[in-house]
One Martini backbone bead per residue (centre of mass of N, CA, C, O) as a GRO file, in nm:
protein
  262
    1UNK     BB    1  11.239  -0.020  12.984
    2UNK     BB    2  11.584   0.059  13.040
    3UNK     BB    3  11.823  -0.154  12.919
    4UNK     BB    4  12.088   0.019  12.901
    5UNK     BB    5  12.155   0.027  13.209
    6UNK     BB    6  12.284  -0.272  13.216
    7UNK     BB    7  12.551  -0.150  13.055
    8UNK     BB    8  12.646  -0.002  13.281
    9UNK     BB    9  12.884   0.034  13.526
   10UNK     BB   10  12.679  -0.016  13.767
   11UNK     BB   11  12.638  -0.334  13.652
   12UNK     BB   12  12.937  -0.402  13.622
   13UNK     BB   13  13.133  -0.700  13.620
   14UNK     BB   14  13.319  -0.981  13.719
   15UNK     BB   15  13.287  -1.338  13.708
   16UNK     BB   16  12.985  -1.443  13.560
   17UNK     BB   17  13.084  -1.621  13.372
   18UNK     BB   18  12.990  -1.949  13.375
   19UNK     BB   19  12.723  -1.896  13.536
   20UNK     BB   20  12.455  -1.992  13.757
   21UNK     BB   21  12.128  -1.849  13.820
   22UNK     BB   22  11.904  -1.873  14.095
   23UNK     BB   23  11.565  -1.726  14.097
   24UNK     BB   24  11.344  -1.643  14.316
   25UNK     BB   25  11.098  -1.455  14.204
   26UNK     BB   26  11.199  -1.377  13.899
   27UNK     BB   27  10.908  -1.244  13.782
   28UNK     BB   28  10.915  -1.012  13.946
   29UNK     BB   29  10.997  -0.700  14.006
   30UNK     BB   30  11.275  -0.755  14.143
   31UNK     BB   31  11.354  -1.019  13.999
   32UNK     BB   32  11.378  -0.900  13.714
   33UNK     BB   33  11.611  -0.706  13.772
   34UNK     BB   34  11.806  -0.924  13.861
   35UNK     BB   35  11.809  -1.089  13.604
   36UNK     BB   36  11.911  -0.864  13.413
   37UNK     BB   37  12.175  -0.804  13.561
   38UNK     BB   38  12.298  -1.088  13.547
   39UNK     BB   39  12.283  -1.120  13.238
   40UNK     BB   40  12.464  -0.869  13.173
   41UNK     BB   41  12.709  -1.050  13.321
   42UNK     BB   42  12.664  -1.365  13.196
   43UNK     BB   43  12.449  -1.512  13.327
   44UNK     BB   44  12.270  -1.797  13.381
   45UNK     BB   45  11.919  -1.840  13.385
   46UNK     BB   46  11.688  -1.927  13.665
   47UNK     BB   47  11.343  -1.880  13.687
   48UNK     BB   48  11.118  -1.877  13.952
   49UNK     BB   49  10.778  -1.984  13.964
   50UNK     BB   50  10.466  -2.014  14.027
   51UNK     BB   51  10.237  -2.249  13.925
   52UNK     BB   52  10.001  -2.014  13.892
   53UNK     BB   53  10.216  -1.842  13.668
   54UNK     BB   54  10.271  -1.955  13.373
   55UNK     BB   55  10.168  -1.743  13.175
   56UNK     BB   56  10.328  -1.499  13.282
   57UNK     BB   57  10.605  -1.636  13.249
   58UNK     BB   58  10.598  -1.669  12.945
   59UNK     BB   59  10.575  -1.362  12.888
   60UNK     BB   60  10.836  -1.288  13.032
   61UNK     BB   61  11.028  -1.454  12.854
   62UNK     BB   62  10.959  -1.305  12.589
   63UNK     BB   63  11.046  -1.021  12.685
   64UNK     BB   64  11.335  -1.090  12.749
   65UNK     BB   65  11.411  -1.177  12.462
   66UNK     BB   66  11.334  -0.904  12.326
   67UNK     BB   67  11.563  -0.760  12.528
   68UNK     BB   68  11.821  -0.978  12.533
   69UNK     BB   69  11.722  -1.204  12.751
   70UNK     BB   70  11.813  -1.508  12.880
   71UNK     BB   71  11.570  -1.754  13.011
   72UNK     BB   72  11.490  -1.988  13.243
   73UNK     BB   73  11.192  -2.152  13.334
   74UNK     BB   74  11.038  -2.246  13.659
   75UNK     BB   75  10.815  -2.449  13.823
   76UNK     BB   76  10.773  -2.369  14.186
   77UNK     BB   77  10.723  -2.455  14.519
   78UNK     BB   78  10.934  -2.324  14.760
   79UNK     BB   79  10.764  -2.436  15.018
   80UNK     BB   80  10.851  -2.718  14.887
   81UNK     BB   81  11.093  -2.936  14.932
   82UNK     BB   82  11.041  -3.157  14.716
   83UNK     BB   83  11.016  -2.959  14.477
   84UNK     BB   84  11.301  -2.844  14.495
   85UNK     BB   85  11.457  -3.108  14.473
   86UNK     BB   86  11.347  -3.185  14.192
   87UNK     BB   87  11.453  -2.938  14.043
   88UNK     BB   88  11.757  -2.967  14.101
   89UNK     BB   89  11.778  -3.251  13.973
   90UNK     BB   90  11.684  -3.168  13.692
   91UNK     BB   91  11.907  -2.965  13.633
   92UNK     BB   92  12.151  -3.155  13.677
   93UNK     BB   93  12.064  -3.352  13.450
   94UNK     BB   94  12.117  -3.091  13.245
   95UNK     BB   95  12.389  -2.946  13.363
   96UNK     BB   96  12.271  -2.763  13.603
   97UNK     BB   97  12.439  -2.550  13.817
   98UNK     BB   98  12.457  -2.372  14.124
   99UNK     BB   99  12.626  -2.062  14.189
  100UNK     BB  100  12.368  -1.878  14.216
  101UNK     BB  101  12.156  -1.756  14.489
  102UNK     BB  102  11.826  -1.602  14.485
  103UNK     BB  103  11.601  -1.498  14.745
  104UNK     BB  104  11.285  -1.338  14.625
  105UNK     BB  105  11.060  -1.473  14.758
  106UNK     BB  106  10.728  -1.328  14.844
  107UNK     BB  107  10.485  -1.247  15.105
  108UNK     BB  108  10.170  -1.116  15.219
  109UNK     BB  109   9.968  -1.115  15.551
  110UNK     BB  110   9.807  -0.872  15.684
  111UNK     BB  111   9.787  -0.822  16.049
  112UNK     BB  112   9.703  -0.795  16.342
  113UNK     BB  113   9.760  -1.017  16.583
  114UNK     BB  114   9.461  -1.016  16.703
  115UNK     BB  115   9.370  -1.105  16.380
  116UNK     BB  116   9.551  -1.328  16.316
  117UNK     BB  117   9.585  -1.607  16.131
  118UNK     BB  118   9.730  -1.903  16.099
  119UNK     BB  119   9.747  -1.899  15.783
  120UNK     BB  120   9.901  -1.629  15.768
  121UNK     BB  121  10.151  -1.719  15.916
  122UNK     BB  122  10.226  -1.981  15.759
  123UNK     BB  123  10.251  -1.868  15.471
  124UNK     BB  124  10.484  -1.670  15.527
  125UNK     BB  125  10.686  -1.873  15.642
  126UNK     BB  126  10.701  -2.064  15.400
  127UNK     BB  127  10.782  -1.857  15.173
  128UNK     BB  128  11.003  -1.667  15.332
  129UNK     BB  129  11.166  -1.908  15.501
  130UNK     BB  130  11.149  -2.205  15.414
  131UNK     BB  131  11.260  -2.153  15.124
  132UNK     BB  132  11.551  -2.103  15.209
  133UNK     BB  133  11.606  -2.381  15.306
  134UNK     BB  134  11.522  -2.542  15.054
  135UNK     BB  135  11.734  -2.418  14.860
  136UNK     BB  136  11.999  -2.437  15.022
  137UNK     BB  137  11.991  -2.741  15.084
  138UNK     BB  138  11.998  -2.819  14.760
  139UNK     BB  139  12.293  -2.648  14.696
  140UNK     BB  140  12.529  -2.658  14.910
  141UNK     BB  141  12.684  -2.918  14.845
  142UNK     BB  142  12.777  -2.832  14.562
  143UNK     BB  143  12.929  -2.577  14.645
  144UNK     BB  144  13.130  -2.709  14.840
  145UNK     BB  145  13.251  -2.912  14.634
  146UNK     BB  146  13.341  -2.669  14.426
  147UNK     BB  147  13.432  -2.400  14.593
  148UNK     BB  148  13.154  -2.235  14.511
  149UNK     BB  149  12.948  -1.943  14.609
  150UNK     BB  150  12.628  -1.751  14.590
  151UNK     BB  151  12.423  -1.599  14.849
  152UNK     BB  152  12.098  -1.426  14.840
  153UNK     BB  153  11.883  -1.274  15.082
  154UNK     BB  154  11.567  -1.129  15.062
  155UNK     BB  155  11.455  -0.899  15.264
  156UNK     BB  156  11.385  -0.631  15.507
  157UNK     BB  157  11.331  -0.350  15.684
  158UNK     BB  158  11.103  -0.500  15.860
  159UNK     BB  159  11.322  -0.705  15.980
  160UNK     BB  160  11.472  -0.465  16.146
  161UNK     BB  161  11.206  -0.274  16.270
  162UNK     BB  162  10.935  -0.333  16.198
  163UNK     BB  163  10.562  -0.371  16.160
  164UNK     BB  164  10.259  -0.295  16.139
  165UNK     BB  165  10.089  -0.596  16.069
  166UNK     BB  166  10.395  -0.779  16.059
  167UNK     BB  167  10.480  -1.029  16.234
  168UNK     BB  168  10.527  -1.238  16.014
  169UNK     BB  169  10.714  -1.085  15.817
  170UNK     BB  170  10.928  -0.984  16.020
  171UNK     BB  171  11.009  -1.260  16.127
  172UNK     BB  172  11.096  -1.390  15.860
  173UNK     BB  173  11.309  -1.170  15.776
  174UNK     BB  174  11.481  -1.197  16.031
  175UNK     BB  175  11.537  -1.504  16.000
  176UNK     BB  176  11.708  -1.487  15.746
  177UNK     BB  177  11.963  -1.362  15.885
  178UNK     BB  178  12.020  -1.587  16.080
  179UNK     BB  179  12.068  -1.793  15.859
  180UNK     BB  180  12.294  -1.648  15.713
  181UNK     BB  181  12.506  -1.643  15.942
  182UNK     BB  182  12.527  -1.949  15.985
  183UNK     BB  183  12.597  -2.034  15.690
  184UNK     BB  184  12.845  -1.854  15.657
  185UNK     BB  185  13.018  -2.016  15.863
  186UNK     BB  186  13.000  -2.296  15.720
  187UNK     BB  187  13.102  -2.184  15.407
  188UNK     BB  188  13.358  -1.999  15.391
  189UNK     BB  189  13.607  -2.207  15.357
  190UNK     BB  190  13.467  -2.297  15.059
  191UNK     BB  191  13.379  -2.023  14.892
  192UNK     BB  192  13.102  -1.943  15.039
  193UNK     BB  193  12.858  -1.697  15.022
  194UNK     BB  194  12.638  -1.522  15.269
  195UNK     BB  195  12.365  -1.291  15.216
  196UNK     BB  196  12.189  -0.999  15.300
  197UNK     BB  197  11.906  -0.809  15.164
  198UNK     BB  198  11.753  -0.486  15.261
  199UNK     BB  199  11.488  -0.344  15.161
  200UNK     BB  200  11.292  -0.099  15.107
  201UNK     BB  201  11.091   0.108  14.950
  202UNK     BB  202  10.951   0.003  14.640
  203UNK     BB  203  10.877   0.064  14.328
  204UNK     BB  204  10.545  -0.063  14.284
  205UNK     BB  205  10.237  -0.190  14.262
  206UNK     BB  206  10.202  -0.192  14.572
  207UNK     BB  207  10.269   0.108  14.622
  208UNK     BB  208  10.065   0.228  14.404
  209UNK     BB  209   9.809   0.112  14.576
  210UNK     BB  210   9.850   0.324  14.765
  211UNK     BB  211   9.738   0.580  14.894
  212UNK     BB  212   9.861   0.884  14.830
  213UNK     BB  213   9.889   1.007  15.116
  214UNK     BB  214  10.045   0.766  15.228
  215UNK     BB  215  10.273   0.759  15.017
  216UNK     BB  216  10.381   1.041  15.083
  217UNK     BB  217  10.459   0.987  15.377
  218UNK     BB  218  10.660   0.766  15.325
  219UNK     BB  219  10.852   0.930  15.138
  220UNK     BB  220  10.919   1.155  15.354
  221UNK     BB  221  11.063   0.935  15.554
  222UNK     BB  222  11.278   0.934  15.338
  223UNK     BB  223  11.578   1.086  15.319
  224UNK     BB  224  11.593   1.079  14.985
  225UNK     BB  225  11.291   1.126  14.875
  226UNK     BB  226  11.245   0.818  14.777
  227UNK     BB  227  11.195   0.551  14.611
  228UNK     BB  228  11.292   0.270  14.519
  229UNK     BB  229  11.437   0.054  14.286
  230UNK     BB  230  11.490  -0.243  14.143
  231UNK     BB  231  11.781  -0.155  14.051
  232UNK     BB  232  11.898  -0.106  14.330
  233UNK     BB  233  11.891  -0.408  14.400
  234UNK     BB  234  12.043  -0.530  14.160
  235UNK     BB  235  12.317  -0.395  14.213
  236UNK     BB  236  12.363  -0.532  14.486
  237UNK     BB  237  12.358  -0.824  14.383
  238UNK     BB  238  12.595  -0.804  14.192
  239UNK     BB  239  12.799  -0.737  14.410
  240UNK     BB  240  12.754  -1.001  14.596
  241UNK     BB  241  12.795  -1.217  14.333
  242UNK     BB  242  13.071  -1.164  14.287
  243UNK     BB  243  13.381  -1.289  14.288
  244UNK     BB  244  13.509  -1.030  14.445
  245UNK     BB  245  13.302  -1.091  14.712
  246UNK     BB  246  13.463  -1.305  14.908
  247UNK     BB  247  13.482  -1.100  15.183
  248UNK     BB  248  13.158  -1.122  15.187
  249UNK     BB  249  12.994  -1.233  15.487
  250UNK     BB  250  12.705  -1.215  15.690
  251UNK     BB  251  12.552  -0.984  15.577
  252UNK     BB  252  12.344  -0.668  15.593
  253UNK     BB  253  12.220  -0.498  15.323
  254UNK     BB  254  12.117  -0.175  15.307
  255UNK     BB  255  11.831  -0.059  15.082
  256UNK     BB  256  11.661   0.249  15.207
  257UNK     BB  257  11.745   0.563  15.203
  258UNK     BB  258  11.775   0.585  15.538
  259UNK     BB  259  11.528   0.473  15.705
  260UNK     BB  260  11.739   0.257  15.829
  261UNK     BB  261  11.976   0.262  16.105
  262UNK     BB  262  12.203  -0.023  16.244
   0.00000   0.00000   0.00000
């Protein structure tokens, strides 16, 4: 990874020093780019990973440090409200308050609805949508009391247009923006912004695992004729979480190369 790009003007903003950013799914492909971009702007990072990925998260933290990015890692099942509450309380006991929250955790359990199992539906809803409630509910009071906060919920182009075999995923991702708009109205007067960011198809291990002919067809359907990069998403997160972005709230920012416009 070319870490020099995070020092470029495209990633730089002001007003993120002395802030702490909590990133769910922070050790994933997109989450990692978000963490690096926020750290490059001076934010103190807390990256949340799933309890079953502790070894990988430790290796991720070591690589971050080797690349000049400091990050605290925390194990937490963000689909579990009590686990998230305990994590936030533990952080606050250490003097760590959440100024910026990025909800990037997500999973897929694809199947046509006629074959979808209840556990596939429930798992996606819990991780992709319930987790947004769990994290926001546990940090919003502190943000409101301090008069400042930035929340970005990472949704998907498929939450905007739907996708075959993803009734669970599309519903959860669409629900995220409904949540965003409602909370944005509740929090705006206190200086807290809440926005959705909807990526299109991003170059990642998941995309690279798709058979090449199918991958090529997907790429040709994107007007800019390429997949997005994790850094494309990270730049947008930096923009929305900057102190200067205080007049942007309740929005759904599409970062999809023109694949869906609406």
